C-alpha positions, 0 to 999 in steps of 0.5 A: 152727352159722352155717357148717353152716347154709350149706352144708346151704342151699346145698347145698339150693339146688344140688339145686333148681336142678338138678332144675328145670334138668332139669325144662326140659331134658326137657320143652323140650329132650328130643325124645321120640318116640313111637310112634304108628299109622300108623308103621313097628312098630320092630324088636326082639327078644325071647327066649320064657322057655319055650323060649328060642327068639328072635323078632324083629318084622321075621322076623314080616312078613308076618304081623299082630302083637299086642305085649302089655306087661304085668306079673303084678302089673297086674289087667287084665293076670291079667284079659286073658290068659286071652282073649287066649290063646283068640283067639291059639289061634283066630287063629294058624294065619290068620297072627296072631303074638302077642309079649307082653313083661312090664315087667322082673319076674323070670324066676321071677314071669313062669314061674310067671304063664305056667304058671298061665294057660296061656299058649301064645304066645311071653313075653318079660322087657323088662329094663330096660324098654328097649321099653317106653321105645322104644314109648312104653308108659305104663300097663299093658297096653298092646297094639299091633296091627302089620299085615302091612306093618309099620305099626302098626294101632292101640293099647290103652292100657288092658284089653281085652274080649275082644270088643275083642281079637277084633276089633282082631285081625281088622283085622290078619289077613293076607289 
């Protein structure tokens, strides 16, 4: 009986030491490279779930690009999508591209959301949330506004208003 308790206590102590060691490693030794305003946007590729067309950020040079990270379960995302779609329609012929990346949901859930909201911009799925990690996205929605020269002009974390969104899009319009 005492031997079993010793084994269990030793295992628990080993797990605690490993967890503390990992916490120190993450907080003090691992370099966190979070993208910030005025940084170059990190290139990525996404496949539109509807058209199956592949979009690469580097192919959008010369355009203002809005990168929107969202989820179908996210209430602020649901509030934003109608006016994001509306403003995109107004500015797509003026040099604005919108690339929306869902946070790793099933193709069925994303397609249903796109259909329910009548979204007309390219929508991809960030499988395994690799881009979310690469861009340092925390809460959803998070939207990056990229200037025509590829620099991050603004990062909007959380729900925007239509007025904010429209203003931010105007900031990245090509000349």
